[in-house]
C-alpha positions in Angstrom: 26.8 12.2 46.2 26.2 9.8 43.4 23.2 10.7 40.9 22.0 8.3 38.1 21.0 9.2 34.7 17.1 9.9 35.6 17.9 12.1 38.5 20.2 14.2 36.5 17.4 14.3 33.7 15.1 15.5 36.1 17.3 18.2 37.6 17.8 19.4 34.0 14.2 19.5 33.2 13.2 22.8 34.8 16.1 24.5 33.1 15.0 23.2 29.8 11.5 24.1 30.4 11.9 27.4 31.5 13.9 28.2 28.1 10.1 29.1 26.7 7.4 27.4 24.5 7.4 26.7 20.9 4.2 25.8 18.8 3.6 25.5 15.5 1.4 27.9 14.0 -0.5 28.5 10.5 0.5 32.1 9.9 0.1 34.2 6.8 3.0 35.8 4.7 2.4 38.1 1.8 -1.2 36.9 1.8 -0.8 33.4 1.9 -1.1 30.8 4.4 2.2 29.1 5.7 3.1 26.9 8.6 5.7 28.1 10.8 7.8 27.4 14.3 7.1 30.1 16.6 9.0 30.8 19.8 6.3 32.5 22.3 8.2 35.5 23.7 6.3 35.1 27.4 8.4 33.6 29.9 7.2 30.9 31.9 6.9 30.8 35.6 7.5 28.2 38.0 4.1 28.1 40.6 2.0 25.2 41.6 4.5 22.5 41.4 4.6 23.2 37.5 6.2 25.5 34.7 3.5 27.6 33.4 3.2 29.2 30.2 1.4 32.5 29.8 -1.0 32.4 26.9 -2.3 36.0 27.8 -4.1 37.4 30.8 -7.5 37.5 30.0 -6.8 37.1 26.4 -9.4 34.7 25.4 -13.0 35.0 24.4 -15.6 32.5 23.5 -13.6 29.3 24.0 -15.0 25.8 23.0 -14.7 22.2 22.6 -15.1 20.8 19.1 -15.9 16.9 18.7 -14.9 16.0 14.8 -16.1 12.6 13.6 -13.6 10.1 12.3 -12.3 10.5 8.8 -13.5 14.2 8.5 -12.2 16.3 5.4 -12.9 20.1 5.9 -10.9 21.0 3.0 -9.9 24.7 2.7 -10.4 26.7 5.6 -9.1 29.8 7.2 -9.0 30.6 11.1 -12.2 32.1 12.3 -10.3 33.9 14.8 -6.4 34.2 15.9 -6.7 31.2 18.4 -4.8 28.6 20.4 -6.0 25.3 19.5 -5.1 22.2 21.9 -6.0 18.7 20.1 -6.9 16.9 22.9 -7.4 13.1 21.4 -7.5 12.3 17.7 -5.3 13.0 14.9 -5.2 16.1 12.7 -3.5 16.7 9.3 -3.0 20.2 8.2 -1.4 21.0 4.5 -0.9 24.3 2.8 -2.2 24.6 -0.6 0.2 24.5 -3.5 2.8 24.0 -1.2 4.7 20.8 0.3 4.3 22.3 3.9 2.0 19.9 6.3 1.8 19.2 9.8 0.5 16.1 11.8 -0.8 16.8 15.3 -1.5 13.9 17.3 -3.8 14.6 20.4 -2.1 14.9 23.8 1.0 16.6 24.9 2.3 17.8 21.5 -1.3 18.7 20.4 -0.8 22.5 20.5 -1.3 24.8 17.7 -1.8 28.4 17.0 -4.0 29.2 13.7 -3.8 32.7 12.7 -4.3 32.7 9.0 -7.7 34.6 9.2 -9.1 35.7 6.0 -8.2 39.2 6.7 -4.5 38.2 6.4 -4.8 35.1 4.0 -6.0 34.5 0.5 -5.3 30.9 0.4 -6.3 29.4 3.7 -5.2 25.8 4.9 -6.5 22.4 4.4 -7.5 20.2 7.4 -8.7 16.7 7.7 -9.0 14.5 10.4 -7.9 11.2 9.3 -8.1 8.9 12.4 -10.7 6.2 13.2 -11.7 8.0 16.4 -13.4 11.3 17.2 -11.0 13.9 17.5 -11.3 16.5 20.5 -10.0 20.1 20.1 -10.2 22.8 22.6 -10.2 26.3 21.1 -9.2 29.5 22.7 -9.9 32.6 20.2 -7.8 35.6 21.3 -9.5 38.7 22.3 -9.2 41.3 19.5 -7.5 38.8 17.2 -4.1 39.8 18.8 -1.2 37.5 17.6 0.6 36.8 20.8 4.2 38.1 20.7 6.6 35.5 19.1 9.6 35.1 17.1 9.7 32.7 14.0 12.2 29.9 14.5 12.0 28.7 11.1 9.4 27.9 8.2 7.5 24.5 8.8 5.8 22.9 11.5 8.0 22.8 15.0 9.5 19.2 15.0 8.2 17.0 18.0 11.6 17.8 20.0 11.2 21.3 19.8 7.9 22.0 20.9 8.8 22.5 24.5 12.1 24.1 25.4 14.7 25.9 23.4 15.0 27.8 20.1 16.8 25.0 18.5 15.9 24.0 14.9 13.5 21.1 13.6 
């Protein structure tokens, strides 16, 4: 049987995806907000013709959809809760005060982020702006009890686009 390159890539996709989910996190270390690339500990499951990543059974409370006007500058902020946020459309720029760390999050496939730098763990917060020319839509899912999902820190800084889904490799 002769297999072409696209067929080989499709055959390898479930293996790559089953390795886990990496996501950029706004976390706190020693009282200061930082960006980190996290590998979530929950193993994905194959069902409904998809690779499904558990984000926590019954773990969300008070989910909402935010609509942010174009070119909005929030300035210094803290996560109101430990939460998963998924940028559905638009552009978000997050930076860390007194640091060179920054993340550019484009809405869509790679729009996931975890915000965990609540005021009780971070004195510095982060800076958020929405520099795009269109509205930004963000679905936000606060974790019940502000529970941080089980994870491994892969490295400091935002996850590289090539590392958001799949293995534990570097940037």
